N, C-alpha and C positions, 0 to 999 in steps of 0.2 A: 550367321548364329542357330546355333543348330540347340531346336528345346525338345523336351523332351519328358513324359509325365509315368510319373508312379504313380500307379492309381489313376482312373479316371470318370469317377464316377459324374457327380451333376456341378460339383466346382469346376473340376479338372474340365470337363467340358463347358463348361460357362467361357473359362477361360481362352481356351482353344477358337470357338466360332467368335472371339474378340481379336484375336490377332488375325487369325484370317481378315475378315471381316477389315480389319485395321491393315492387312496388305504383307500379312506376314504368310512364307507363302508355306502349305500346308505340309508339300513334299517335305517339310523344312521340320517337320514333327513327328512326336513319335510317343507311344503309349504301350504300357501296359495292365494289366489288369486280370482280378481274381478269373475272371469266366472271359476265358480264349475266344471261344465263337463271336458272343455277344461283344466283345471287343472288335474283332474284324470288322464284323457289320458298321458301330459307330465311327471308326477309322475312315472305314473304304466311304463311306458315305459324304467324310471332310477330303478326303483324299490323303487322309496321314499315314504315315506308317505303324501296324500295329507288334509289338513285339512279347515274346515270347515272357519274358521276366525284366527284372529290375537290371540285372547285369545287360542286358543286350540295349536297354532304353539307354544308362550309365555310358557305352560304348559308345553311343550312337550320337550325344548331346553334347551341348557345352554348359547348358543352363536345365537342371534337373530339376522340377516342378513334386515337390514333394506331399503329395495327394489323396495318402492312405489313414486308413483312420488313428486317430492317436496310439492306441492302445498298439498299434501295429508297428509302430516308424521303429524301433530298436532293433527288434527282429528283422525288418526288412535292412534297414540302412547300415548296423554295424556290419554286417558283412562284405559292405561293401568301398570299406573303408580307404582301403588303400588308393583302388582303382574313381575314387573322388579327387585325388589331391589335385587334377587340374581341372576340376570343372565346379562350377557352384551351384548350389543347393538354395531351393526356394521353394522354401517353406509355408503350406495354406495348411499345413495342422492345425487345431485347434489346441490350447494351452501349450504349445509346445514352443520354446522362447529362446531366446540366444543362448542364455545356457542350458541348460536341458540339452542343449543339438549340440554345445561345448562338449557336452559329458561324452555322450554317444560319438561324434564325428570331430574329437580334436584336430587341429591344422585344418580342415574341411573351411573351403570358406561358405557359410552361411549365412541367411538372412531369413526374417518369420515374418511373417504379413498374414494379415487377413483383409480376404475380399469379399464384395458381396454379387449375387448372379446377374444383377446390374450389368456386370465384367462382358457378358454376353453381347451386347449392343453396344458397346466404348459408354454406356453413363454409369459405370461403378466409382462405386471408392474401394479403396485398397487403404489399411490401414497397415505398416510399415513401422516397425523397431527402428527406433534408432539408431541401438546396440546390434552390430553383425558383427561377423569375420572380414569381410568384402574388403577389396581394398576401395581406392578411391576410383579408380578406375573401373574396377566390375559394376561398383557402385553404382558409376552413371550410367552404364549399361542397362543394370536389372531396374533403374529408376524410370530410364527412358521406358524402358520395355513394357513395365507396369503400366506408366501415364498413357499406352494408345488404347488403356483399356478402361480411364477416367481418371476420378481424379486419386494422387496422392496424399494421402497425410502421414506424417513423419510422427511418432510416439515416442514418449520416454517409456521404458521396460512394463512401468510398471500402470500403465494406460489404456495398452496395446487392446488387449481383449473388453472391456469396455469400451473402445473407439467399434472395435470391431464387431461389436453385440448389436453396436446403436444402428450402425450401416449391413452390420448382415443379417437380424433378424427382425430390424423393423418393417425391410421391404414385405415380409408379411403382414406388419401392422399396418400398412398401408395400402395394403392389397383386402385386407380387410372391410376400409375404411371408403377403396373405390366400387368393393362389392355392395356395399350401404348403402351409397349412393347411388348405385347405377339400383338400385331396390325402390331406392323412392322414387329416382323420376320413371322407374315404370309403373309406380304406385299411382305419381299421377299422369300416364297417356304416352309416356317417350317407348319408343318401342325399344329393346333391347337392347340391341347392336347399338342403336344412336346412343344410348343414356351412358352406355360404356365409352365411350369414346369422347363423349362431352367432357363425360368425368376427369377421363386421363388424360386427358390434352390441356385440361386444367390444373392437375396434378402439376403435370411438367413442366406449363405457363409459369404457374406461383410461383415453384425451387428455379426454374430460371430465372425471374422476374429479380427473387432473392440474391442468388448470386451473383448475375449481374450487379446491380444496386448495391452492395452487402445494407440496404434495412431491416432495421429489426424490424423482427416478425409479428412483435405488438402493431408497427407503425404499418405496417402492410393491413394489417387486420385494422384499423382504426382510418384508412381510407378507403373501405370497405364501405364502412359502417356510418350511414348520414344517418341526421337526428329522426328518429321513428321508424326509420325504416326495416325492411326485411330482413338485410342481414345483421343489425341489432340485436333484431327480435331470437334469432337462430343462434344466435353467439349466445345470450341467455339463455336459451335451452340445454347446448350444451357445456354450460359453465352448472346449470344444475344437474344434470345428466355424469359430471363430472372428471370429465371427457381428459382432463390436464392430468389428473391424479389416476386414472385409468391406463394413462400409456409411459407415467413418470412406473407406477406397480410392475406395467409388462418388462420393462425393461431391468429394474431391479430383484423379479423374477425368475431372466434369463441368466441374469450373475448370482443367483445364491448357489 
């Protein structure tokens, strides 16, 4: 299965790294991008093939990952309609759902997704639109491929970019929390590297625990809060600071 990237920015690179780490042969992947010299360097570092243009990528690929800026989609892909006839277009373009793709590439197999950057280490979440023009066989292949990058969550079209926002933007919010908790540890004497290691492992462990048990987050919080203990005092301080409201407003802001 040959994979080609039309556009090779941060998200496309993260996907390529995740697939390579999962055992997909780098030599089976190729990419094109606006700056060919920079592209060659990034591809050679991974063992991938650098292509000069989108048509070259399509010719060499079975699955074409559409990873250019949303405003460039029609200009780049409309001229490729005929040579995409027996390919699968895997879109990671923001706001481009199945209906939009169908207007540009009628008759071409396409599916819209919104992955996040942790796909690079196989711990991503990929919001995937239920509506697509893939056959059952193509869908099975694509979902299996995406599953190598993390958790795939299939959503109705109306919810695709809401799910994509929570999964795609929130890593920045979590990173801010990791930084802040690291600062707190440093304030009280923990060396910076140790502080980040403690905090990041805590975030990873907490997330794994929730996924493994299916526990409500509130129950997980309650399990750590002893009566009159340190944790409940910290929880009250966070409530006073409006942490919950701030996170909800952050998601609201991204969707405006």
